N, C-alpha and C positions, 0 to 999 in steps of 0.2 A: 814128256819123253825123257827117259833116263839115259845118260851117257854111259859108255862102257869104259872100263879101265884102259883098254887099248886106245880108244878114241882120245881120252884125256891125255895119255902119255904121248901120243903122236902130235897133238897140237901144242903141247908144252915144249916140245923139242924144236919146233919151227923157229927159225931166226926172225926177229923183228925186222931186220934189214931186208930180208927177202920179201916181206909182205908190204912194207911201207910204200915202195913204188906202185904197187897195185892199188893201195888206198888213194894215193895221189892221182893216179890215172882215173880211177872211178869218180872221184869228186870233180876233177877238172872236166871230164867228159860230160858231166851234168851241169856245168856252168858255175861250179863253186871253185874256191881257190885253195892252194896249199896253205896259205896263211890261216884260213878258216880251219883247215884240218889240224894245223899245229895248235890252234886255240882249243879245239875240242880235245885233243890228246893231252894238252897241258891241264885242262879242267879235270879230266879223269885221273891223270897220273901224277900231276905236279911237275912233270919234266918240261924244262924249257927247250927251245930249239937247239941250243948248244948241248944240253944233256942228251937229246935224241941223237944228235950227230955222233957224240961219243959212244953211245950205246950201239949205234949202227956200225961204227968203226971197230968196236969190240966184237961185233957179230953175236950179240947175246940172244939167247933163246927167249921165247915168251915167258918161260918159267923164271929166268933171271930178271927179265924186264919187270915183271909184276912183283917179284920179291923185293926189288929195289925201289919201287914206286911208293908214293904216299897216296893211296886210293882216296878219291874224293868221298867225304862222308855221305854225300847225297847220291852216290852211285847206285844204291839200292832202289832208287826211284826209276831206274832204267828197266823198263818192262817191255814185253812183246816177244815176238818169235824171230829167231835168226837161225839160218841153216837148219830149219826144221825143229829147233828146240825152243821151248818156252823158257826164256831166261830165268824167270822167277822159280822154275822147277829144277834148274841145274843144281846138283848137290855139291859137286867138286868146286871149291872156291876158285882155283886157278882157271878152270874152264869157264866159270861164270864171268870172271874178270875179262878174259879174252873175248867172250861173247858180248860183254858190255861195250868194248871197243868196237867190235864189228857192228853192233847196233847203232852206235853213235855215227860211225862212218856212213852207214846206210841212211840214217836220218839226214845227215848233211847232204849226201848225194841226191836225196829225194826232195830237197828244197825246204825242209823244215826250218823254221826260224831259229837263229842262234839262242834266243831266250828260252825256247822250248827244249832245244838240244841240251843246253847247259842247266836245265831244270831250275831256272831262275824264278 
């Protein structure tokens, strides 16, 4: 499924700080911890907990968030469907990166082991 330009622009402008609490709520509701979530985000982006707090205080968009990160070289191993899109078929790099994060959060919430989530 191909994303539209409007879709890509819309999610690029969403602030990371507005979505992060939803990630936390999702994983905690399923018995996982915020510490595990932070580990997953750090694996994908290279951002420490302090970095994430600073980015949230700046209220950065997903576009800025992913422009500043050091995407894990194994991120391309993240495959599957998220929000109706096959990640490996998403053409826009930023949208793909955002969906990588969404997929990792889903995997964490669904009880997948950390070794598998972190593609170890």
